N, C-alpha and C positions, 0 to 999 in steps of 0.2 A: 496563479494564473491558470494552471491546468484544471483546477477545480471549477473556475468560472467557465472555462470552455466546455467542460463536461456537463455542467448545469445548463448551459445555453443549448446543448444538444438534446435536452429533455431527460437527462439521467440525474440521479441523486449522487452528489459527491459527498464523501465523508472524510474531509481532510484531517490529517494528524500532523502535529508539529515535530514529532520524534517517534522513535521506535516504540517506546512505552505507550504513547497515545494510540499508535496504530494497533498494537496488540490489544489494547482495551476495546477498540472498535471491532477487531476480529473476534473477541470473546463475547461481544454483545449478541443478542438474538437477531439483529439486523441481517437480512440476506445480503451476501457479498457476491457480486458477479465478477468483479475484476479488481485487481490491485495494480496501481501505478506507483512504482517505487524507484528510488535512486540507488544504483548499485554501490555508490560511494557513501551512502547514508551510514553513519557510524553512531553507535551509542555505547554505553558501558559494556554491554555484553553482545548485543546483536547488531548486525549491519543489514543493508538492504537485501542482500541475497538470502540471509537467514530469515528475514522477515517474509520473503516470498515462500520459503519452505514451510514456515509456520502457518501461513495463510492456506496453503494447499493441504496441510495436515488437518486443519480445522474445517476447511471448505473444499472438499476434493474436486469440485467442478469449477473452482475459481480460475480465471485466466490471469496470468501475471505478466505485466509489461515492465521490463527492466530498462531504465534509462539513466543518463547522468548528464549533468551540465558541466562537469569537469573533464579536462583532457585526461585520458588514461595513460 
């Protein structure tokens, strides 16, 4: 849903189904301006917060928006 909204606003969304897919996008030569991630996102090793840190390490100017659909 977020990807559709972002696309409708004229931006390019690069959706990823899990942390590994998101890391692959971050490793690509594609310019990344923002990361929208779920803080409750969990994978074998990394979660949403760690994904945000990885994004900033690779793309220092990236803006990270943390959200969740789960109750904390």
